[in-house]
TORLUM-13808 format. One record per residue (C-alpha): x, y, z. Coordinates in pm, whole numbers, padded with zeros to 5 digits, always signed. Example, Ala and Ser with C-alpha at 12.3 -4.5 7.8 and 13.67 -1.06 7.14 Angstrom:
2
+01230-00450+00780;+01367-00106+00714;
//
This chain:
197
+17275+11300+06408;+17336+11442+06057;+17598+11255+05856;+17856+11399+05615;+17695+11186+05342;+17357+11364+05403;+17527+11706+05391;+17696+11609+05066;+17370+11486+04911;+17183+11801+05013;+17472+12012+04878;+17465+11817+04550;+17094+11871+04512;+17087+12246+04603;+17444+12372+04565;+17399+12554+04906;+17696+12597+05130;+17822+12316+05362;+17725+12484+05688;+17387+12595+05543;+17317+12234+05440;+17421+12101+05789;+17202+12348+05980;+16900+12283+05751;+16937+11907+05801;+16964+11950+06188;+16655+12173+06187;+16472+11916+05965;+16587+11624+06180;+16760+11466+05877;+16458+11488+05641;+16608+11569+05307;+16288+11713+05152;+16213+11928+05458;+16575+12052+05457;+16537+12164+05090;+16231+12364+05190;+16412+12530+05479;+16702+12620+05253;+16457+12774+04998;+16278+12974+05261;+16594+13114+05419;+16753+13155+05079;+16504+13390+04919;+16587+13662+05181;+16957+13608+05119;+16919+13592+04744;+16859+13962+04713;+17186+14038+04886;+17380+13799+04659;+17277+13972+04342;+17551+14231+04381;+17818+13971+04390;+18043+13900+04093;+17940+13600+03876;+18230+13512+03638;+18196+13128+03629;+17908+12942+03453;+17815+12770+03132;+17698+12837+02779;+17398+12627+02721;+17247+12536+02382;+16897+12437+02289;+16777+12309+01954;+16409+12300+01885;+16172+12167+01600;+16417+11953+01411;+16667+12224+01393;+16430+12497+01301;+16532+12711+01608;+16855+12719+01787;+16960+12907+02108;+17289+12974+02288;+17275+13138+02632;+17544+13235+02874;+17446+13187+03238;+17702+13288+03511;+17746+13195+03870;+18019+13261+04122;+18199+12927+04137;+18286+12639+03903;+18135+12403+04166;+17793+12551+04106;+17845+12563+03735;+17865+12180+03740;+17560+12150+03970;+17251+11978+03826;+17018+12248+03950;+17226+12520+03779;+17235+12325+03457;+16855+12282+03467;+16820+12660+03509;+17047+12726+03214;+16852+12480+02999;+16519+12641+03114;+16654+12984+03012;+16766+12858+02668;+16410+12695+02610;+16249+13028+02724;+16451+13220+02461;+16354+12957+02195;+15985+12978+02289;+15939+13349+02359;+16184+13504+02127;+16293+13806+02341;+16477+14086+02177;+16660+14220+02478;+16788+14075+02809;+16638+14337+03037;+16449+14669+03009;+16781+14854+03075;+16910+14705+02739;+16635+14854+02533;+16778+15157+02348;+16611+15498+02430;+16528+15557+02069;+16337+15217+02053;+16131+15312+02357;+16056+15662+02213;+15956+15516+01883;+15723+15266+02054;+15581+15552+02274;+15497+15750+01952;+15324+15448+01791;+15130+15364+02106;+15032+15726+02156;+14898+15745+01804;+14713+15409+01835;+14546+15535+02161;+14438+15857+02000;+14308+15665+01696;+14116+15444+01934;+13938+15765+02053;+14087+15769+02405;+14061+16099+02579;+14387+16309+02552;+14411+16335+02931;+14449+15958+02987;+14655+15881+02676;+14984+15901+02863;+14870+15658+03131;+14754+15420+02858;+15096+15452+02683;+15279+15383+03008;+15072+15058+03069;+15135+14947+02704;+15513+15023+02736;+15518+14789+03045;+15352+14520+02814;+15622+14586+02548;+15896+14515+02817;+15716+14200+02927;+15702+14074+02568;+16044+14177+02451;+16276+14154+02754;+16387+13808+02868;+16392+13886+03242;+16043+14054+03230;+15874+13766+03037;+15637+13530+03197;+15828+13200+03265;+15712+12930+03025;+15711+12663+03287;+15521+12880+03546;+15350+13186+03381;+15254+13325+03716;+15615+13429+03769;+15871+13629+03561;+16190+13481+03442;+16374+13715+03689;+16168+13572+03975;+16257+13214+03861;+16627+13318+03871;+16591+13476+04207;+16445+13153+04345;+16735+12955+04208;+16977+13202+04376;+16801+13128+04701;+16832+12745+04661;+17188+12743+04513;+17328+13014+04731;+17524+13210+04471;+17457+13506+04247;+17328+13393+03904;+17308+13616+03602;+17212+13566+03237;+17486+13752+03051;+17369+13715+02688;+17186+13504+02440;+17142+13452+02074;+16846+13295+01891;+16857+13159+01539;+16557+13063+01335;+16605+12885+01008;+16534+13105+00714;+16562+13438+00908;+16858+13676+00844;
//
């Protein structure tokens, strides 16, 4: 028999809906850790659908690194103020702020990179490939690959996640959507480094 206290505890840990928590606990025979795994497994499939939902609640998280040498502000949004107060959501926001501090992305996503920046980068990469003596017929493929690398280095959502480099930041956020049960978006960020203008 699943108690309301167990449902409340699981909801507090994951931010998932009441009925989802109850079903997961029933399926896991009251085992809290197993119920969390069940929610995660079921949640990843649902997470993709949730990405289209409006996320207007959330928090602005700050992170200061290196005795005040680097400071970051990041706005992370969710659908409800309940989730915004959830510990799992706060950890995500802190992780994103730390990511910005450590990896210094210039843009949020590849869609935010201006066309003229991409074109300029393509010109530089093309000239580099030709100067390296690469055959003309494969230069465009080389440039395409290097542009992907440019996105991975300069776009927050494309970067390797600092706590688990095998996944991108966007994958980490998708996993949290699965666990928490709401759409989560990073709206904007700013990074300050002492001495930089």
